[in-house]
ROLUM-189568 format. One record per residue: residue in three letters; x, y, z of N, C-alpha, C in turn; chain. Coordinates in nm, 2 decimals, always signed. Example, Ala and Ser with C-alpha at 12.3 -4.5 7.8 and 13.67 -1.06 7.14 Angstrom:
<dokes>
<doke "Ala", <+1.32, -0.57, +0.78>, <+1.23, -0.45, +0.78>, <+1.32, -0.33, +0.78>, "A">
<doke "Ser", <+1.28, -0.22, +0.71>, <+1.37, -0.11, +0.71>, <+1.29, +0.00, +0.79>, "A">
</dokes>
This chain:
<dokes>
<doke "Met", <-0.42, -0.07, +1.92>, <-0.36, -0.18, +1.99>, <-0.34, -0.30, +1.90>, "A">
<doke "Ala", <-0.24, -0.38, +1.93>, <-0.22, -0.50, +1.85>, <-0.32, -0.61, +1.87>, "A">
<doke "Ser", <-0.35, -0.69, +1.77>, <-0.44, -0.80, +1.79>, <-0.38, -0.91, +1.87>, "A">
<doke "Ile", <-0.46, -1.00, +1.93>, <-0.41, -1.11, +2.01>, <-0.43, -1.24, +1.95>, "A">
<doke "Glu", <-0.49, -1.25, +1.83>, <-0.50, -1.38, +1.76>, <-0.49, -1.36, +1.61>, "A">
<doke "Lys", <-0.46, -1.47, +1.54>, <-0.44, -1.46, +1.40>, <-0.57, -1.43, +1.32>, "A">
<doke "Asn", <-0.56, -1.36, +1.22>, <-0.68, -1.33, +1.13>, <-0.68, -1.43, +1.02>, "A">
<doke "Gln", <-0.76, -1.53, +1.03>, <-0.76, -1.64, +0.93>, <-0.81, -1.59, +0.79>, "A">
<doke "Lys", <-0.89, -1.49, +0.79>, <-0.94, -1.43, +0.66>, <-0.82, -1.36, +0.59>, "A">
<doke "Phe", <-0.74, -1.29, +0.66>, <-0.63, -1.22, +0.60>, <-0.53, -1.33, +0.55>, "A">
<doke "Ile", <-0.50, -1.43, +0.63>, <-0.41, -1.53, +0.59>, <-0.45, -1.61, +0.47>, "A">
<doke "Ala", <-0.58, -1.63, +0.46>, <-0.64, -1.70, +0.34>, <-0.62, -1.61, +0.22>, "A">
<doke "Tyr", <-0.65, -1.48, +0.23>, <-0.63, -1.39, +0.12>, <-0.48, -1.38, +0.08>, "A">
<doke "Ala", <-0.39, -1.38, +0.17>, <-0.25, -1.37, +0.14>, <-0.21, -1.49, +0.05>, "A">
<doke "Lys", <-0.27, -1.60, +0.06>, <-0.24, -1.72, -0.02>, <-0.27, -1.70, -0.16>, "A">
<doke "Thr", <-0.34, -1.59, -0.20>, <-0.37, -1.56, -0.34>, <-0.27, -1.46, -0.40>, "A">
<doke "Leu", <-0.18, -1.41, -0.31>, <-0.08, -1.31, -0.36>, <+0.05, -1.38, -0.39>, "A">
<doke "Lys", <+0.14, -1.31, -0.47>, <+0.26, -1.36, -0.51>, <+0.38, -1.33, -0.42>, "A">
<doke "Gly", <+0.47, -1.42, -0.40>, <+0.60, -1.38, -0.33>, <+0.59, -1.37, -0.18>, "A">
<doke "Ile", <+0.49, -1.44, -0.12>, <+0.47, -1.43, +0.02>, <+0.58, -1.50, +0.10>, "A">
<doke "Pro", <+0.65, -1.44, +0.20>, <+0.75, -1.50, +0.28>, <+0.69, -1.58, +0.40>, "A">
<doke "Trp", <+0.63, -1.69, +0.37>, <+0.55, -1.76, +0.47>, <+0.64, -1.80, +0.59>, "A">
<doke "Cys", <+0.60, -1.77, +0.71>, <+0.66, -1.81, +0.84>, <+0.56, -1.76, +0.95>, "A">
<doke "Glu", <+0.59, -1.81, +1.07>, <+0.50, -1.77, +1.18>, <+0.49, -1.62, +1.20>, "A">
<doke "Asp", <+0.60, -1.55, +1.19>, <+0.59, -1.40, +1.21>, <+0.53, -1.33, +1.09>, "A">
<doke "Tyr", <+0.53, -1.39, +0.97>, <+0.45, -1.33, +0.86>, <+0.30, -1.34, +0.89>, "A">
<doke "Glu", <+0.26, -1.45, +0.94>, <+0.11, -1.47, +0.97>, <+0.07, -1.37, +1.08>, "A">
<doke "Arg", <+0.16, -1.36, +1.18>, <+0.13, -1.26, +1.29>, <+0.13, -1.12, +1.24>, "A">
<doke "Met", <+0.22, -1.09, +1.15>, <+0.24, -0.95, +1.09>, <+0.11, -0.91, +1.02>, "A">
<doke "Ile", <+0.06, -0.99, +0.93>, <-0.06, -0.95, +0.85>, <-0.19, -0.96, +0.93>, "A">
<doke "Ser", <-0.18, -1.03, +1.05>, <-0.30, -1.04, +1.14>, <-0.30, -0.93, +1.24>, "A">
<doke "Gly", <-0.21, -0.84, +1.24>, <-0.21, -0.73, +1.33>, <-0.16, -0.76, +1.47>, "A">
<doke "Met", <-0.09, -0.87, +1.48>, <-0.03, -0.91, +1.61>, <+0.11, -0.86, +1.62>, "A">
<doke "Leu", <+0.16, -0.86, +1.74>, <+0.30, -0.82, +1.76>, <+0.39, -0.93, +1.70>, "A">
<doke "Tyr", <+0.49, -0.89, +1.63>, <+0.58, -0.98, +1.56>, <+0.72, -0.93, +1.56>, "A">
<doke "Asp", <+0.82, -1.02, +1.53>, <+0.96, -0.98, +1.52>, <+0.99, -0.96, +1.37>, "A">
<doke "Ser", <+1.02, -0.83, +1.34>, <+1.04, -0.79, +1.20>, <+1.18, -0.84, +1.15>, "A">
<doke "Phe", <+1.26, -0.89, +1.24>, <+1.40, -0.93, +1.20>, <+1.42, -1.08, +1.19>, "A">
<doke "Val", <+1.31, -1.16, +1.18>, <+1.33, -1.30, +1.15>, <+1.39, -1.31, +1.01>, "A">
<doke "Pro", <+1.46, -1.42, +0.98>, <+1.53, -1.43, +0.85>, <+1.44, -1.42, +0.73>, "A">
<doke "Glu", <+1.32, -1.48, +0.74>, <+1.23, -1.48, +0.62>, <+1.19, -1.34, +0.59>, "A">
<doke "Leu", <+1.16, -1.26, +0.68>, <+1.11, -1.13, +0.66>, <+1.22, -1.04, +0.61>, "A">
<doke "Val", <+1.34, -1.05, +0.67>, <+1.46, -0.97, +0.63>, <+1.49, -1.00, +0.48>, "A">
<doke "Thr", <+1.49, -1.13, +0.45>, <+1.52, -1.18, +0.31>, <+1.42, -1.12, +0.21>, "A">
<doke "Glu", <+1.29, -1.12, +0.25>, <+1.20, -1.07, +0.15>, <+1.21, -0.92, +0.13>, "A">
<doke "Arg", <+1.23, -0.85, +0.24>, <+1.25, -0.70, +0.23>, <+1.37, -0.67, +0.14>, "A">
<doke "Thr", <+1.48, -0.75, +0.15>, <+1.60, -0.73, +0.07>, <+1.56, -0.75, -0.08>, "A">
<doke "Arg", <+1.49, -0.86, -0.10>, <+1.45, -0.89, -0.24>, <+1.37, -0.77, -0.30>, "A">
<doke "Ala", <+1.27, -0.73, -0.22>, <+1.18, -0.62, -0.26>, <+1.27, -0.49, -0.30>, "A">
<doke "Arg", <+1.36, -0.46, -0.22>, <+1.45, -0.34, -0.24>, <+1.53, -0.36, -0.37>, "A">
<doke "Gln", <+1.58, -0.48, -0.39>, <+1.65, -0.51, -0.52>, <+1.56, -0.48, -0.64>, "A">
<doke "Arg", <+1.44, -0.54, -0.63>, <+1.35, -0.52, -0.75>, <+1.31, -0.38, -0.77>, "A">
<doke "Val", <+1.28, -0.31, -0.66>, <+1.23, -0.17, -0.67>, <+1.35, -0.08, -0.72>, "A">
<doke "Thr", <+1.47, -0.11, -0.67>, <+1.58, -0.03, -0.72>, <+1.60, -0.05, -0.87>, "A">
<doke "Lys", <+1.59, -0.17, -0.92>, <+1.60, -0.19, -1.06>, <+1.49, -0.12, -1.14>, "A">
<doke "Tyr", <+1.37, -0.12, -1.09>, <+1.25, -0.05, -1.15>, <+1.28, +0.10, -1.15>, "A">
<doke "Asn", <+1.32, +0.15, -1.04>, <+1.34, +0.30, -1.03>, <+1.45, +0.35, -1.12>, "A">
<doke "Ala", <+1.55, +0.27, -1.15>, <+1.67, +0.31, -1.23>, <+1.66, +0.27, -1.38>, "A">
<doke "Tyr", <+1.55, +0.20, -1.41>, <+1.54, +0.15, -1.55>, <+1.49, +0.25, -1.65>, "A">
<doke "Phe", <+1.58, +0.29, -1.74>, <+1.54, +0.38, -1.85>, <+1.64, +0.38, -1.96>, "A">
<doke "Pro", <+1.62, +0.28, -2.05>, <+1.72, +0.26, -2.16>, <+1.72, +0.38, -2.25>, "A">
<doke "Glu", <+1.84, +0.41, -2.31>, <+1.85, +0.52, -2.40>, <+1.76, +0.52, -2.52>, "A">
<doke "Asp", <+1.73, +0.39, -2.56>, <+1.64, +0.38, -2.68>, <+1.50, +0.36, -2.64>, "A">
<doke "Ala", <+1.46, +0.39, -2.52>, <+1.32, +0.37, -2.47>, <+1.23, +0.46, -2.55>, "A">
<doke "Thr", <+1.11, +0.41, -2.57>, <+1.00, +0.49, -2.62>, <+0.89, +0.49, -2.51>, "A">
<doke "Ala", <+0.79, +0.57, -2.53>, <+0.68, +0.57, -2.43>, <+0.61, +0.44, -2.42>, "A">
<doke "Glu", <+0.60, +0.37, -2.53>, <+0.53, +0.24, -2.54>, <+0.62, +0.13, -2.47>, "A">
<doke "Ser", <+0.75, +0.13, -2.51>, <+0.83, +0.03, -2.46>, <+0.86, +0.04, -2.31>, "A">
<doke "Ile", <+0.88, +0.16, -2.26>, <+0.91, +0.17, -2.12>, <+0.78, +0.14, -2.04>, "A">
<doke "Thr", <+0.66, +0.17, -2.09>, <+0.54, +0.14, -2.02>, <+0.53, -0.01, -2.00>, "A">
<doke "Gly", <+0.55, -0.09, -2.11>, <+0.54, -0.23, -2.11>, <+0.64, -0.30, -2.02>, "A">
<doke "Glu", <+0.77, -0.25, -2.03>, <+0.87, -0.31, -1.95>, <+0.86, -0.28, -1.81>, "A">
<doke "Arg", <+0.82, -0.16, -1.77>, <+0.79, -0.13, -1.63>, <+0.68, -0.21, -1.57>, "A">
<doke "Glu", <+0.57, -0.23, -1.65>, <+0.46, -0.31, -1.60>, <+0.51, -0.46, -1.57>, "A">
<doke "Gly", <+0.59, -0.51, -1.66>, <+0.65, -0.64, -1.63>, <+0.73, -0.65, -1.50>, "A">
<doke "Met", <+0.80, -0.55, -1.47>, <+0.88, -0.54, -1.35>, <+0.78, -0.53, -1.23>, "A">
<doke "Leu", <+0.68, -0.44, -1.24>, <+0.58, -0.43, -1.14>, <+0.52, -0.56, -1.10>, "A">
<doke "Arg", <+0.49, -0.64, -1.20>, <+0.43, -0.77, -1.17>, <+0.52, -0.87, -1.09>, "A">
<doke "Asn", <+0.64, -0.84, -1.08>, <+0.73, -0.91, -0.99>, <+0.76, -0.85, -0.86>, "A">
<doke "Ile", <+0.69, -0.73, -0.84>, <+0.70, -0.66, -0.71>, <+0.57, -0.66, -0.63>, "A">
<doke "Ile", <+0.46, -0.64, -0.70>, <+0.33, -0.62, -0.64>, <+0.26, -0.76, -0.63>, "A">
<doke "Gly", <+0.20, -0.79, -0.51>, <+0.14, -0.92, -0.49>, <+0.02, -0.95, -0.58>, "A">
<doke "Lys", <-0.06, -0.85, -0.62>, <-0.17, -0.87, -0.71>, <-0.19, -0.74, -0.78>, "A">
<doke "Leu", <-0.19, -0.74, -0.92>, <-0.19, -0.62, -1.00>, <-0.29, -0.63, -1.11>, "A">
<doke "Gly", <-0.38, -0.53, -1.13>, <-0.47, -0.53, -1.23>, <-0.42, -0.49, -1.36>, "A">
<doke "Lys", <-0.51, -0.45, -1.46>, <-0.47, -0.41, -1.59>, <-0.42, -0.26, -1.59>, "A">
<doke "Lys", <-0.33, -0.23, -1.68>, <-0.28, -0.10, -1.71>, <-0.24, -0.02, -1.58>, "A">
<doke "Pro", <-0.15, -0.07, -1.50>, <-0.09, +0.01, -1.39>, <+0.02, +0.10, -1.44>, "A">
<doke "Tyr", <+0.04, +0.21, -1.38>, <+0.15, +0.30, -1.41>, <+0.19, +0.36, -1.28>, "A">
<doke "Ile", <+0.32, +0.34, -1.24>, <+0.38, +0.40, -1.12>, <+0.50, +0.47, -1.16>, "A">
<doke "Glu", <+0.50, +0.61, -1.14>, <+0.62, +0.69, -1.18>, <+0.73, +0.65, -1.08>, "A">
<doke "Pro", <+0.85, +0.63, -1.13>, <+0.96, +0.61, -1.04>, <+1.01, +0.74, -0.99>, "A">
<doke "Pro", <+1.07, +0.75, -0.87>, <+1.09, +0.63, -0.78>, <+0.97, +0.61, -0.70>, "A">
<doke "Phe", <+0.95, +0.48, -0.66>, <+0.86, +0.44, -0.55>, <+0.92, +0.34, -0.47>, "A">
<doke "Tyr", <+0.86, +0.31, -0.35>, <+0.93, +0.23, -0.25>, <+0.82, +0.14, -0.18>, "A">
<doke "Val", <+0.87, +0.02, -0.14>, <+0.78, -0.07, -0.07>, <+0.86, -0.14, +0.04>, "A">
<doke "Asp", <+0.79, -0.19, +0.14>, <+0.86, -0.28, +0.24>, <+0.87, -0.42, +0.18>, "A">
<doke "Tyr", <+0.76, -0.47, +0.14>, <+0.75, -0.61, +0.08>, <+0.70, -0.61, -0.06>, "A">
<doke "Gly", <+0.60, -0.53, -0.09>, <+0.54, -0.54, -0.22>, <+0.44, -0.65, -0.24>, "A">
<doke "Cys", <+0.47, -0.76, -0.18>, <+0.38, -0.88, -0.20>, <+0.25, -0.86, -0.12>, "A">
<doke "Asn", <+0.24, -0.77, -0.03>, <+0.12, -0.75, +0.05>, <+0.02, -0.65, -0.01>, "A">
<doke "Ile", <+0.06, -0.60, -0.13>, <-0.02, -0.49, -0.20>, <-0.11, -0.56, -0.31>, "A">
<doke "Ser", <-0.23, -0.52, -0.31>, <-0.33, -0.56, -0.42>, <-0.38, -0.43, -0.48>, "A">
<doke "Ile", <-0.37, -0.42, -0.61>, <-0.41, -0.30, -0.69>, <-0.50, -0.34, -0.80>, "A">
<doke "Gly", <-0.61, -0.27, -0.82>, <-0.70, -0.30, -0.93>, <-0.66, -0.24, -1.06>, "A">
<doke "Asp", <-0.75, -0.23, -1.15>, <-0.72, -0.18, -1.29>, <-0.70, -0.03, -1.29>, "A">
<doke "Asp", <-0.62, +0.01, -1.39>, <-0.61, +0.16, -1.43>, <-0.56, +0.24, -1.31>, "A">
<doke "Phe", <-0.46, +0.19, -1.24>, <-0.40, +0.26, -1.13>, <-0.28, +0.35, -1.18>, "A">
<doke "Tyr", <-0.28, +0.47, -1.12>, <-0.17, +0.56, -1.15>, <-0.12, +0.62, -1.02>, "A">
<doke "Ala", <+0.01, +0.62, -1.01>, <+0.08, +0.68, -0.89>, <+0.19, +0.78, -0.95>, "A">
<doke "Asn", <+0.19, +0.90, -0.90>, <+0.29, +0.99, -0.94>, <+0.42, +0.97, -0.86>, "A">
<doke "Phe", <+0.52, +1.05, -0.87>, <+0.65, +1.03, -0.81>, <+0.65, +1.01, -0.66>, "A">
<doke "Asn", <+0.74, +0.93, -0.61>, <+0.77, +0.92, -0.47>, <+0.66, +0.86, -0.38>, "A">
<doke "Thr", <+0.59, +0.76, -0.44>, <+0.49, +0.69, -0.36>, <+0.57, +0.59, -0.27>, "A">
<doke "Thr", <+0.52, +0.58, -0.14>, <+0.58, +0.49, -0.04>, <+0.47, +0.40, +0.01>, "A">
<doke "Phe", <+0.50, +0.27, +0.00>, <+0.41, +0.17, +0.06>, <+0.48, +0.10, +0.18>, "A">
<doke "Leu", <+0.45, +0.12, +0.30>, <+0.49, +0.04, +0.41>, <+0.39, -0.07, +0.43>, "A">
<doke "Asp", <+0.40, -0.18, +0.35>, <+0.30, -0.28, +0.34>, <+0.32, -0.40, +0.43>, "A">
<doke "Cys", <+0.34, -0.37, +0.56>, <+0.36, -0.48, +0.65>, <+0.23, -0.55, +0.67>, "A">
<doke "Ser", <+0.12, -0.49, +0.66>, <-0.01, -0.55, +0.65>, <-0.07, -0.54, +0.51>, "A">
<doke "Leu", <-0.18, -0.59, +0.49>, <-0.24, -0.59, +0.35>, <-0.28, -0.45, +0.31>, "A">
<doke "Val", <-0.24, -0.41, +0.19>, <-0.28, -0.28, +0.14>, <-0.36, -0.32, +0.01>, "A">
<doke "Thr", <-0.49, -0.27, +0.01>, <-0.58, -0.31, -0.10>, <-0.63, -0.18, -0.16>, "A">
<doke "Ile", <-0.62, -0.17, -0.30>, <-0.65, -0.05, -0.37>, <-0.74, -0.09, -0.49>, "A">
<doke "Gly", <-0.85, -0.02, -0.50>, <-0.95, -0.06, -0.61>, <-0.91, -0.01, -0.75>, "A">
<doke "Asp", <-1.01, -0.01, -0.83>, <-0.99, +0.03, -0.97>, <-0.99, +0.18, -0.99>, "A">
<doke "Arg", <-0.92, +0.23, -1.09>, <-0.92, +0.37, -1.13>, <-0.88, +0.46, -1.02>, "A">
<doke "Val", <-0.78, +0.43, -0.94>, <-0.74, +0.51, -0.83>, <-0.61, +0.59, -0.88>, "A">
<doke "Met", <-0.61, +0.71, -0.84>, <-0.49, +0.80, -0.87>, <-0.43, +0.85, -0.75>, "A">
<doke "Phe", <-0.29, +0.85, -0.75>, <-0.21, +0.91, -0.64>, <-0.14, +1.03, -0.70>, "A">
<doke "Gly", <-0.14, +1.14, -0.62>, <-0.05, +1.25, -0.65>, <+0.09, +1.22, -0.60>, "A">
<doke "Pro", <+0.19, +1.31, -0.62>, <+0.32, +1.28, -0.58>, <+0.34, +1.28, -0.43>, "A">
<doke "Gly", <+0.43, +1.19, -0.38>, <+0.46, +1.19, -0.24>, <+0.36, +1.12, -0.15>, "A">
<doke "Val", <+0.27, +1.04, -0.20>, <+0.17, +0.97, -0.12>, <+0.24, +0.86, -0.04>, "A">
<doke "Ser", <+0.20, +0.86, +0.09>, <+0.26, +0.76, +0.18>, <+0.15, +0.67, +0.24>, "A">
<doke "Ile", <+0.17, +0.54, +0.23>, <+0.08, +0.44, +0.28>, <+0.15, +0.37, +0.39>, "A">
<doke "Phe", <+0.11, +0.40, +0.52>, <+0.18, +0.34, +0.63>, <+0.09, +0.24, +0.71>, "A">
<doke "Ser", <+0.11, +0.11, +0.68>, <+0.04, +0.01, +0.75>, <+0.12, -0.03, +0.88>, "A">
<doke "Ala", <+0.24, +0.00, +0.88>, <+0.33, -0.04, +0.99>, <+0.32, +0.06, +1.11>, "A">
<doke "Thr", <+0.33, +0.00, +1.23>, <+0.33, +0.09, +1.35>, <+0.40, +0.02, +1.46>, "A">
<doke "His", <+0.41, +0.09, +1.57>, <+0.48, +0.03, +1.69>, <+0.41, +0.06, +1.82>, "A">
<doke "Glu", <+0.44, -0.01, +1.92>, <+0.39, +0.02, +2.05>, <+0.46, +0.14, +2.10>, "A">
<doke "Thr", <+0.39, +0.21, +2.19>, <+0.46, +0.33, +2.26>, <+0.55, +0.28, +2.36>, "A">
<doke "Ser", <+0.55, +0.16, +2.40>, <+0.65, +0.10, +2.50>, <+0.79, +0.11, +2.44>, "A">
<doke "Ile", <+0.88, +0.17, +2.52>, <+1.01, +0.19, +2.47>, <+1.08, +0.06, +2.45>, "A">
<doke "Gln", <+1.07, -0.03, +2.55>, <+1.13, -0.16, +2.55>, <+1.09, -0.24, +2.43>, "A">
<doke "Ser", <+0.96, -0.23, +2.39>, <+0.91, -0.31, +2.28>, <+0.99, -0.26, +2.15>, "A">
<doke "Arg", <+1.01, -0.13, +2.13>, <+1.08, -0.08, +2.02>, <+1.23, -0.12, +2.02>, "A">
<doke "Arg", <+1.28, -0.12, +2.14>, <+1.42, -0.16, +2.15>, <+1.44, -0.31, +2.11>, "A">
<doke "Asp", <+1.34, -0.39, +2.13>, <+1.34, -0.53, +2.10>, <+1.31, -0.56, +1.96>, "A">
<doke "Gly", <+1.28, -0.46, +1.88>, <+1.24, -0.48, +1.74>, <+1.11, -0.53, +1.71>, "A">
<doke "Ile", <+1.02, -0.52, +1.81>, <+0.88, -0.57, +1.80>, <+0.79, -0.46, +1.74>, "A">
<doke "Glu", <+0.71, -0.50, +1.64>, <+0.61, -0.40, +1.59>, <+0.49, -0.48, +1.55>, "A">
<doke "Tyr", <+0.39, -0.40, +1.50>, <+0.27, -0.46, +1.44>, <+0.22, -0.37, +1.33>, "A">
<doke "Ala", <+0.11, -0.42, +1.26>, <+0.06, -0.35, +1.14>, <-0.09, -0.37, +1.13>, "A">
<doke "Lys", <-0.15, -0.27, +1.07>, <-0.30, -0.27, +1.04>, <-0.32, -0.25, +0.89>, "A">
<doke "Pro", <-0.42, -0.32, +0.84>, <-0.45, -0.31, +0.69>, <-0.50, -0.17, +0.65>, "A">
<doke "Ile", <-0.48, -0.14, +0.53>, <-0.53, -0.02, +0.47>, <-0.60, -0.05, +0.34>, "A">
<doke "Ala", <-0.72, +0.01, +0.32>, <-0.80, -0.02, +0.20>, <-0.84, +0.11, +0.14>, "A">
<doke "Ile", <-0.83, +0.12, +0.01>, <-0.87, +0.24, -0.07>, <-0.97, +0.19, -0.18>, "A">
<doke "Gly", <-1.09, +0.24, -0.18>, <-1.19, +0.20, -0.27>, <-1.16, +0.25, -0.42>, "A">
<doke "Ser", <-1.25, +0.20, -0.51>, <-1.23, +0.24, -0.65>, <-1.27, +0.39, -0.67>, "A">
<doke "Asp", <-1.21, +0.45, -0.77>, <-1.24, +0.58, -0.82>, <-1.20, +0.69, -0.71>, "A">
<doke "Cys", <-1.09, +0.66, -0.64>, <-1.04, +0.76, -0.55>, <-0.93, +0.84, -0.60>, "A">
<doke "Trp", <-0.92, +0.97, -0.56>, <-0.80, +1.05, -0.60>, <-0.74, +1.09, -0.47>, "A">
<doke "Ile", <-0.61, +1.05, -0.45>, <-0.54, +1.08, -0.33>, <-0.44, +1.19, -0.37>, "A">
<doke "Gly", <-0.45, +1.31, -0.31>, <-0.37, +1.42, -0.35>, <-0.23, +1.41, -0.30>, "A">
<doke "Gly", <-0.14, +1.50, -0.35>, <+0.00, +1.50, -0.33>, <+0.03, +1.51, -0.18>, "A">
<doke "Asn", <+0.13, +1.43, -0.14>, <+0.18, +1.44, +0.00>, <+0.08, +1.40, +0.11>, "A">
<doke "Val", <-0.02, +1.32, +0.07>, <-0.11, +1.26, +0.16>, <-0.05, +1.15, +0.24>, "A">
<doke "Thr", <-0.07, +1.14, +0.37>, <-0.03, +1.02, +0.45>, <-0.15, +0.95, +0.50>, "A">
<doke "Ile", <-0.15, +0.82, +0.48>, <-0.26, +0.73, +0.52>, <-0.21, +0.64, +0.63>, "A">
<doke "Leu", <-0.27, +0.64, +0.75>, <-0.21, +0.57, +0.86>, <-0.27, +0.43, +0.88>, "A">
<doke "Pro", <-0.21, +0.35, +0.96>, <-0.25, +0.21, +0.98>, <-0.40, +0.20, +1.01>, "A">
<doke "Gly", <-0.47, +0.10, +0.95>, <-0.60, +0.06, +0.99>, <-0.71, +0.14, +0.91>, "A">
<doke "Val", <-0.67, +0.23, +0.83>, <-0.77, +0.32, +0.76>, <-0.83, +0.26, +0.64>, "A">
<doke "Thr", <-0.96, +0.28, +0.62>, <-1.03, +0.25, +0.50>, <-1.09, +0.37, +0.44>, "A">
<doke "Ile", <-1.06, +0.40, +0.31>, <-1.11, +0.51, +0.24>, <-1.21, +0.45, +0.14>, "A">
<doke "Gly", <-1.34, +0.49, +0.15>, <-1.44, +0.44, +0.07>, <-1.43, +0.48, -0.08>, "A">
<doke "Glu", <-1.51, +0.42, -0.16>, <-1.50, +0.45, -0.31>, <-1.54, +0.59, -0.34>, "A">
<doke "Gly", <-1.49, +0.64, -0.45>, <-1.52, +0.78, -0.49>, <-1.48, +0.89, -0.41>, "A">
<doke "Cys", <-1.38, +0.87, -0.33>, <-1.33, +0.98, -0.24>, <-1.22, +1.06, -0.30>, "A">
<doke "Thr", <-1.21, +1.19, -0.27>, <-1.10, +1.28, -0.29>, <-1.04, +1.32, -0.16>, "A">
<doke "Ile", <-0.90, +1.30, -0.14>, <-0.83, +1.34, -0.02>, <-0.74, +1.45, -0.06>, "A">
<doke "Gly", <-0.76, +1.57, +0.00>, <-0.69, +1.69, -0.04>, <-0.54, +1.68, -0.01>, "A">
<doke "Ala", <-0.46, +1.75, -0.09>, <-0.31, +1.74, -0.08>, <-0.27, +1.78, +0.06>, "A">
<doke "Gly", <-0.17, +1.70, +0.11>, <-0.11, +1.73, +0.24>, <-0.19, +1.67, +0.36>, "A">
<doke "Ser", <-0.30, +1.61, +0.34>, <-0.38, +1.56, +0.45>, <-0.32, +1.44, +0.51>, "A">
<doke "Val", <-0.35, +1.42, +0.64>, <-0.31, +1.30, +0.72>, <-0.44, +1.23, +0.76>, "A">
<doke "Val", <-0.46, +1.11, +0.70>, <-0.58, +1.03, +0.72>, <-0.56, +0.94, +0.83>, "A">
<doke "Thr", <-0.63, +0.97, +0.95>, <-0.61, +0.89, +1.07>, <-0.73, +0.80, +1.10>, "A">
<doke "Lys", <-0.84, +0.83, +1.03>, <-0.97, +0.75, +1.05>, <-1.03, +0.72, +0.92>, "A">
<doke "Asp", <-1.13, +0.63, +0.92>, <-1.20, +0.59, +0.80>, <-1.27, +0.71, +0.74>, "A">
<doke "Ile", <-1.27, +0.71, +0.60>, <-1.35, +0.81, +0.53>, <-1.46, +0.74, +0.45>, "A">
<doke "Pro", <-1.58, +0.78, +0.47>, <-1.70, +0.72, +0.41>, <-1.69, +0.74, +0.26>, "A">
<doke "Pro", <-1.76, +0.65, +0.18>, <-1.76, +0.66, +0.03>, <-1.81, +0.80, -0.01>, "A">
<doke "Phe", <-1.77, +0.84, -0.13>, <-1.81, +0.96, -0.20>, <-1.80, +1.08, -0.11>, "A">
<doke "Ser", <-1.68, +1.10, -0.06>, <-1.65, +1.22, +0.03>, <-1.53, +1.29, -0.02>, "A">
<doke "Ile", <-1.53, +1.42, +0.01>, <-1.40, +1.50, +0.00>, <-1.35, +1.52, +0.14>, "A">
<doke "Ala", <-1.23, +1.49, +0.17>, <-1.17, +1.51, +0.30>, <-1.04, +1.58, +0.29>, "A">
<doke "Val", <-1.02, +1.67, +0.38>, <-0.89, +1.75, +0.38>, <-0.85, +1.77, +0.53>, "A">
<doke "Gly", <-0.72, +1.80, +0.54>, <-0.67, +1.84, +0.67>, <-0.59, +1.74, +0.74>, "A">
<doke "Ser", <-0.53, +1.78, +0.86>, <-0.46, +1.69, +0.95>, <-0.50, +1.71, +1.09>, "A">
<doke "Pro", <-0.58, +1.62, +1.14>, <-0.63, +1.50, +1.07>, <-0.74, +1.53, +0.96>, "A">
<doke "Ala", <-0.75, +1.44, +0.86>, <-0.84, +1.46, +0.75>, <-0.99, +1.45, +0.80>, "A">
<doke "Arg", <-1.07, +1.55, +0.76>, <-1.21, +1.55, +0.80>, <-1.29, +1.57, +0.67>, "A">
<doke "Val", <-1.41, +1.51, +0.67>, <-1.50, +1.52, +0.56>, <-1.55, +1.66, +0.55>, "A">
<doke "Val", <-1.53, +1.73, +0.43>, <-1.58, +1.87, +0.42>, <-1.70, +1.87, +0.32>, "A">
<doke "Lys", <-1.72, +1.76, +0.24>, <-1.82, +1.76, +0.14>, <-1.86, +1.62, +0.10>, "A">
<doke "Lys", <-1.99, +1.60, +0.08>, <-2.03, +1.47, +0.03>, <-2.06, +1.48, -0.12>, "A">
<doke "Leu", <-2.03, +1.37, -0.19>, <-2.05, +1.37, -0.34>, <-2.17, +1.28, -0.37>, "A">
<doke "Glu", <-2.23, +1.31, -0.49>, <-2.34, +1.23, -0.54>, <-2.28, +1.09, -0.58>, "A">
<doke "Pro", <-2.33, +0.98, -0.53>, <-2.28, +0.85, -0.57>, <-2.30, +0.82, -0.72>, "A">
<doke "Val", <-2.22, +0.75, -0.78>, <-2.23, +0.71, -0.92>, <-2.24, +0.56, -0.92>, "A">
<doke "Pro", <-2.30, +0.50, -1.03>, <-2.32, +0.36, -1.03>, <-2.18, +0.29, -1.06>, "A">
<doke "Glu", <-2.17, +0.17, -1.02>, <-2.05, +0.09, -1.04>, <-2.04, +0.06, -1.19>, "A">
<doke "Leu", <-1.91, +0.05, -1.23>, <-1.88, +0.01, -1.37>, <-1.87, -0.14, -1.37>, "A">
<doke "Asn", <-1.92, -0.20, -1.48>, <-1.90, -0.35, -1.50>, <-1.76, -0.38, -1.53>, "A">
</dokes>
């Protein structure tokens, strides 16, 4: 269900991100409240995000080297993602709704065809790896038909802890938190939280094995 009041913690965190389209419906959106996705501020930011992502996905100069393309793509990513750690690498193509609502830690790798529907905050820790075709869906809708006709939607945050491996074609649904050190098997649909240091597979994803915790890295 949608929230009925603004989440001041989320709003405060959003102020640390780049490129936020501040307006009443943006604050409602990241707070999990019902909001109008077609207000001008949100439409404009989605358009800008698509322009930047299209440029990223198509960029491959004839004289590119492995080193040059890595550095140039990282520079482009820093104009797309709201907060980005050290040494990110996202294989094109990838897709975002806004990009500004995504926070990614150090040493992130995503294989081809990653999709972020980042209508709410999407937070990813350090040393996280995505297989191809991973989908992060923070956006959702009411089951009320009239609500959808009216263009009203809401969103719930998604968080992925450090040292996680998300297998190919995994779908992560709104409101899910995946704890640190988890592996999610290819093709899984994650509908509920996964505790740290777990292996989860299936649709819906279920924990099939617990892993030995490891100490945090400084």
